[in-house]
SERO-4910 file (N, C-alpha, C, O; in steps of 0.05 Angstrom, whole numbers):
BEGIN
 pado doro    nc1    nc2    nc3   cac1   cac2   cac3    cc1    cc2    cc3    oc1    oc2    oc3
  Met    A   2602   2315   1779   2606   2287   1784   2618   2274   1759   2609   2279   1737
  Leu    A   2637   2258   1764   2650   2243   1742   2640   2215   1741   2637   2201   1761
  Tyr    A   2634   2205   1717   2627   2177   1713   2651   2164   1699   2654   2166   1675
  Val    A   2667   2150   1714   2692   2139   1704   2686   2113   1689   2671   2096   1698
  Lys    A   2697   2112   1665   2694   2088   1648   2718   2069   1650   2714   2045   1648
  Gly    A   2742   2080   1655   2765   2062   1657   2790   2077   1662   2792   2102   1659
  Val    A   2811   2062   1671   2837   2073   1676   2857   2055   1661   2856   2031   1663
  Ser    A   2875   2068   1647   2895   2052   1633   2922   2067   1631   2922   2092   1633
  Trp    A   2943   2052   1627   2969   2064   1623   2974   2068   1593   2969   2050   1577
  Val    A   2984   2091   1585   2990   2097   1557   3019   2106   1556   3030   2117   1575
  Ser    A   3032   2101   1534   3060   2109   1530   3060   2132   1510   3045   2132   1490
  Arg    A   3078   2150   1514   3080   2173   1496   3109   2175   1486   3128   2175   1502
  Asn    A   3112   2176   1460   3139   2178   1448   3137   2197   1425   3118   2196   1409
  Gly    A   3157   2214   1422   3157   2233   1400   3160   2221   1373   3153   2234   1353
  Lys    A   3172   2197   1371   3177   2185   1345   3154   2166   1336   3157   2152   1317
  Lys    A   3132   2166   1350   3108   2151   1343   3114   2121   1343   3102   2106   1326
  Arg    A   3131   2111   1360   3135   2082   1362   3140   2075   1391   3147   2093   1408
  Ser    A   3138   2050   1398   3141   2041   1425   3169   2031   1429   3179   2014   1414
  Asn    A   3182   2040   1450   3209   2030   1457   3212   2033   1487   3194   2043   1501
  Glu    A   3235   2025   1498   3239   2025   1526   3243   2053   1538   3241   2057   1562
  His    A   3248   2073   1521   3252   2100   1530   3227   2117   1530   3227   2141   1539
  Ser    A   3205   2106   1521   3180   2122   1521   3168   2125   1549   3170   2106   1564
  Lys    A   3157   2148   1555   3145   2153   1581   3118   2140   1582   3103   2140   1563
  Arg    A   3111   2129   1605   3085   2117   1610   3071   2132   1632   3084   2139   1653
  Tyr    A   3046   2137   1629   3030   2151   1650   3001   2141   1648   2992   2133   1627
  Pro    A   2987   2143   1671   2959   2133   1671   2940   2154   1661   2943   2178   1667
  Leu    A   2919   2145   1647   2898   2162   1638   2871   2152   1649   2867   2128   1652
  Val    A   2854   2170   1657   2827   2164   1666   2808   2173   1644   2809   2195   1635
  Tyr    A   2790   2154   1635   2770   2161   1615   2743   2164   1630   2736   2146   1645
  Tyr    A   2729   2186   1625   2705   2192   1641   2686   2208   1625   2692   2221   1605
  Tyr    A   2661   2208   1634   2639   2226   1624   2635   2247   1645   2635   2242   1669
  Asp    A   2631   2272   1636   2624   2294   1655   2594   2296   1658   2579   2279   1648
  Glu    A   2585   2316   1672   2556   2319   1678   2539   2323   1653   2516   2314   1653
  Ser    A   2550   2336   1633   2535   2340   1608   2536   2317   1589   2523   2318   1568
  Gly    A   2551   2296   1596   2551   2272   1579   2574   2271   1559   2574   2253   1541
  His    A   2593   2289   1560   2615   2290   1541   2638   2272   1552   2643   2270   1576
  Phe    A   2650   2258   1533   2672   2239   1540   2699   2253   1540   2705   2269   1522
  His    A   2715   2249   1562   2741   2262   1565   2761   2242   1575   2754   2220   1584
  Ser    A   2786   2250   1573   2808   2235   1586   2825   2254   1601   2828   2278   1593
  Lys    A   2837   2245   1623   2852   2262   1640   2876   2247   1650   2874   2223   1658
  Arg    A   2899   2260   1651   2924   2248   1661   2923   2250   1691   2918   2271   1702
  Val    A   2930   2228   1705   2930   2228   1734   2956   2217   1745   2973   2207   1730
  Lys    A   2960   2220   1771   2984   2210   1784   2980   2180   1789   2958   2170   1789
  Trp    A   3003   2166   1793   3002   2137   1797   2987   2129   1822   2975   2108   1823
  Tyr    A   2988   2146   1843   2976   2139   1869   2946   2145   1869   2932   2138   1888
  Glu    A   2935   2158   1848   2906   2162   1846   2892   2140   1831   2867   2140   1830
  Ile    A   2906   2121   1820   2894   2099   1805   2875   2082   1821   2853   2077   1811
  Pro    A   2881   2073   1846   2862   2057   1861   2835   2072   1866   2814   2060   1866
  Phe    A   2837   2098   1871   2812   2114   1876   2795   2114   1851   2771   2109   1853
  Tyr    A   2806   2119   1827   2790   2120   1803   2780   2092   1795   2758   2090   1783
  Lys    A   2795   2071   1800   2786   2044   1794   2762   2036   1811   2745   2021   1803
  Ala    A   2761   2047   1836   2738   2042   1853   2713   2057   1844   2691   2049   1851
  Gln    A   2716   2078   1827   2694   2094   1818   2684   2086   1790   2666   2100   1779
  Ile    A   2694   2064   1779   2686   2056   1752   2656   2049   1750   2646   2035   1767
  Cys    A   2643   2060   1730   2615   2056   1725   2612   2037   1700   2630   2036   1684
  Lys    A   2590   2024   1699   2584   2009   1675   2558   2019   1663   2540   2030   1677
  Gln    A   2555   2016   1637   2531   2026   1623   2512   2002   1620   2518   1981   1609
  Val    A   2487   2006   1631   2467   1985   1629   2442   1996   1615   2437   2020   1616
  Arg    A   2428   1979   1602   2403   1986   1589   2380   1977   1607   2378   1953   1613
  Ile    A   2363   1995   1615   2340   1988   1632   2314   1992   1617   2313   2009   1599
  Phe    A   2294   1978   1625   2267   1981   1614   2249   1989   1637   2246   1974   1656
  Cys    A   2238   2013   1636   2221   2023   1657   2193   2012   1653   2182   2015   1631
  Thr    A   2182   2000   1674   2155   1988   1671   2133   2010   1674   2111   2005   1665
  Glu    A   2140   2032   1686   2119   2053   1689   2116   2070   1664   2094   2075   1655
  Cys    A   2138   2080   1652   2136   2097   1628   2140   2081   1602   2138   2093   1581
  Gln    A   2146   2055   1604   2148   2037   1581   2169   2046   1560   2164   2046   1536
  Glu    A   2192   2055   1570   2214   2063   1552   2240   2050   1561   2243   2042   1584
  Lys    A   2259   2049   1541   2285   2038   1547   2305   2061   1550   2303   2082   1536
  Phe    A   2324   2058   1568   2344   2079   1573   2371   2066   1577   2373   2044   1587
  Asp    A   2393   2080   1569   2420   2072   1575   2429   2089   1598   2429   2114   1597
  Val    A   2436   2076   1620   2443   2090   1645   2470   2081   1655   2477   2058   1653
  Leu    A   2486   2100   1665   2512   2094   1677   2507   2088   1707   2495   2104   1721
  Val    A   2517   2064   1716   2511   2055   1743   2538   2047   1756   2554   2034   1744
  Lys    A   2542   2056   1781   2565   2048   1796   2560   2021   1809   2537   2011   1808
  Lys    A   2581   2008   1819   2578   1982   1832   2559   1983   1855   2558   2003   1870
  Asn    A   2544   1962   1859   2526   1958   1881   2506   1981   1884   2499   1988   1906
  Ser    A   2496   1991   1862   2475   2011   1863   2453   2003   1843   2457   1987   1825
  Val    A   2429   2014   1848   2406   2006   1832   2402   2027   1810   2405   2051   1815
  Ala    A   2396   2018   1786   2392   2036   1763   2364   2049   1767   2344   2036   1773
  Val    A   2363   2075   1762   2339   2091   1765   2331   2103   1738   2349   2111   1722
  Cys    A   2306   2102   1732   2296   2114   1707   2300   2144   1707   2291   2157   1726
  Pro    A   2313   2155   1687   2318   2184   1687   2293   2201   1681   2293   2225   1686
  Lys    A   2272   2188   1670   2248   2203   1663   2229   2205   1686   2220   2227   1694
  Cys    A   2222   2182   1699   2202   2183   1720   2215   2179   1748   2201   2180   1768
  Leu    A   2241   2175   1749   2256   2172   1774   2245   2150   1792   2244   2153   1817
  Ser    A   2237   2127   1780   2228   2105   1797   2246   2081   1794   2242   2060   1807
***
C-alpha cells in the first residue's frame, strides 16, 4: 500500500538551469509499507488518481494507552492507534 504525500511537476535539464526546452514530468512522492520515502515518475493521466490518494500526517493522542503517535490518514477516514488499534 502506498501512502501518497503529494504530486508535482518537475523539470529536468542537462545544463542545470530552467528554460523553455527543459522536459517536464510529474512525480509522485510517497511512503511505502516499511515507512521509507520515495518518488516515482508517472504518466500525466495518472495524476488525478494519485491526487485522490493523498494522505496527511496527523498526531493523535490515544486515551487508552496514553501515548502520542504520528499517523498517516487518508481523507474522510478515522485515525487509529497503531499500538492498541482503538
